[in-house]
C-alpha positions in Angstrom: 70.1 4.9 8.1 68.6 3.3 11.2 66.0 0.6 11.7 64.3 0.3 14.8 60.8 -0.5 16.2 58.6 2.3 17.7 55.4 0.9 19.5 54.3 -1.6 17.0 55.6 0.1 13.8 59.0 -0.2 12.2 60.7 3.0 11.4 63.7 4.1 9.4 66.0 7.0 10.1 64.2 9.9 12.1 60.6 8.4 12.4 60.1 7.5 8.5 57.6 5.1 7.9 59.0 2.4 5.5 56.1 2.8 3.1 57.4 6.4 2.5 60.9 5.1 1.4 61.7 3.5 -2.0 62.2 0.0 -0.6 59.2 -1.7 -2.0 55.8 -2.5 -0.5 56.6 -6.0 0.2 59.6 -5.1 2.3 57.9 -2.3 4.1 55.0 -4.7 4.9 57.4 -7.3 6.2 59.1 -4.7 8.4 55.6 -3.6 9.9 54.8 -7.4 10.6 58.1 -7.9 12.2 57.6 -4.9 14.5 54.1 -6.2 15.8 55.6 -9.6 16.6 58.7 -7.8 18.2 56.2 -5.8 20.3 54.2 -8.9 21.4 57.4 -10.7 22.3 58.7 -7.8 24.3 55.3 -7.7 26.1 55.6 -11.3 26.9 58.9 -10.8 28.4 60.2 -14.3 29.1 60.3 -16.3 25.8 64.0 -16.2 24.9 63.6 -18.7 22.1 60.8 -16.1 20.5 63.3 -13.3 21.2 66.2 -14.9 19.3 63.9 -15.5 16.3 62.7 -11.9 16.4 66.1 -10.7 16.6 67.5 -12.8 13.7 64.4 -11.7 11.5 65.2 -8.2 12.3 68.8 -8.6 11.3 67.7 -10.2 8.0 65.1 -7.4 7.2 68.0 -4.9 8.0 70.2 -6.6 5.5 67.4 -6.5 2.9 67.0 -2.8 3.6 70.7 -2.2 3.3 70.7 -4.2 0.1 67.8 -2.3 -1.5 68.9 1.2 -0.6 72.8 0.2 -1.2 73.6 1.9 2.2 74.8 0.9 5.9 71.9 0.4 8.0 72.1 0.7 11.8 69.8 -1.9 13.3 68.6 -1.5 16.9 67.2 -4.9 18.3 63.7 -4.4 19.7 64.1 -7.1 22.3 67.6 -6.4 23.7 68.0 -2.7 22.4 71.5 -3.8 21.2 72.7 -2.0 18.1 74.6 -3.4 15.2 75.6 -2.3 11.8 74.4 -4.2 8.7 76.2 -3.4 5.4 75.1 -4.1 2.0 76.8 -6.6 -0.1 79.7 -4.9 -1.7 78.6 -5.7 -5.3 75.4 -3.9 -4.7 76.8 -0.6 -3.3 75.7 2.1 -5.7 78.5 3.5 -7.6 78.6 5.0 -11.0 79.1 2.5 -13.7 82.5 3.1 -15.5 82.1 4.1 -19.0 83.8 1.7 -21.4 86.6 3.4 -23.4 85.6 3.5 -27.1 88.4 4.3 -29.7 88.2 7.5 -31.4 87.0 7.3 -34.8 89.4 9.4 -36.3 89.1 8.6 -40.3 85.3 9.0 -40.1 85.3 11.9 -37.7 87.8 13.9 -39.8 86.0 13.1 -43.0 82.7 14.6 -41.5 84.6 17.4 -40.2 86.2 18.1 -43.7 82.8 17.8 -45.4 81.2 20.2 -42.9 84.2 22.7 -43.1 83.9 22.9 -46.7 80.1 23.5 -46.8 80.5 26.2 -44.0 83.3 27.8 -45.8 81.5 27.9 -49.3 78.5 29.2 -47.5 80.1 32.1 -45.7 81.9 33.1 -48.9 78.7 33.2 -50.9 77.0 35.2 -48.3 79.9 37.7 -48.3 80.3 37.9 -52.1 76.6 38.3 -52.7 76.0 41.0 -50.1 79.3 42.7 -51.2 78.1 42.6 -54.8 74.5 43.6 -54.3 74.9 46.1 -51.4 78.2 47.1 -49.8 81.2 45.5 -48.3 80.2 46.8 -44.8 77.0 44.9 -44.9 78.9 41.9 -45.9 81.2 42.2 -43.1 78.3 42.7 -40.5 76.6 39.7 -41.8 79.8 37.5 -41.4 80.2 38.7 -37.9 76.5 38.2 -37.0 76.8 34.5 -38.5 80.0 33.8 -36.7 78.7 35.1 -33.5 75.4 33.5 -33.8 77.1 30.0 -34.3 79.7 30.3 -31.5 77.6 29.5 -28.7 76.1 26.4 -30.4 79.7 25.3 -31.4 80.9 25.8 -27.8 78.2 23.8 -26.3 78.7 20.8 -28.9 82.3 20.7 -28.5 82.2 17.7 -26.1 79.3 15.7 -27.5 80.8 12.3 -28.8 79.5 12.5 -32.3 78.6 16.2 -32.9 82.1 17.3 -31.8 83.2 16.2 -35.5 80.6 18.5 -36.9 81.6 21.3 -34.6 85.3 21.0 -35.4 84.4 21.1 -39.2 82.1 24.2 -38.9 84.5 26.0 -36.5 87.4 25.3 -39.0 85.1 26.4 -41.9 84.2 29.7 -40.3 87.8 30.5 -39.4 89.2 29.8 -42.9 86.4 31.5 -44.6 87.3 34.8 -42.6 90.3 35.0 -44.8 88.0 35.0 -47.9 85.5 37.4 -46.3 88.1 40.0 -45.8 89.4 39.6 -49.2 85.9 40.1 -50.6 85.1 43.0 -48.3 88.3 44.9 -48.5 89.4 43.8 -52.0 
């Protein structure tokens, strides 16, 4: 990002008004005020003390922009046209925050998975037995296929979610083991 003065206005990058960038209204107003003073000092063309103050204020504002945006700012001094690179403080550079590692709750997770697995196992067998007894084995088989295929996408999507992965594990195991019983009911 670049900070410079055009006329009596401060601009960032490719002629972007600071009010159109997410740096805050106070900082944008301060940049425009600094640009007006810099233009007046440049027109006066002789007061080296005022030029030094304007240059110093410009570097300070460039530092604030770098801090707020979390990126390096190329500052062009409006009095001397000299450029300098202003970097944000290292602590404020935007980086993704590291996720703290949490221990895996194996005992609780496996308990939940076992409970869900038993419920799914019993539900699939009840569905297959009821349909096989009341209608036909083929309809029981088709219903078991449809239930398994219907749950598969949801189970696949939930496999990496921190809490639901245990429920997914239990449901997948319950469906898998229930197929032994479904096949026994259908063909037995």
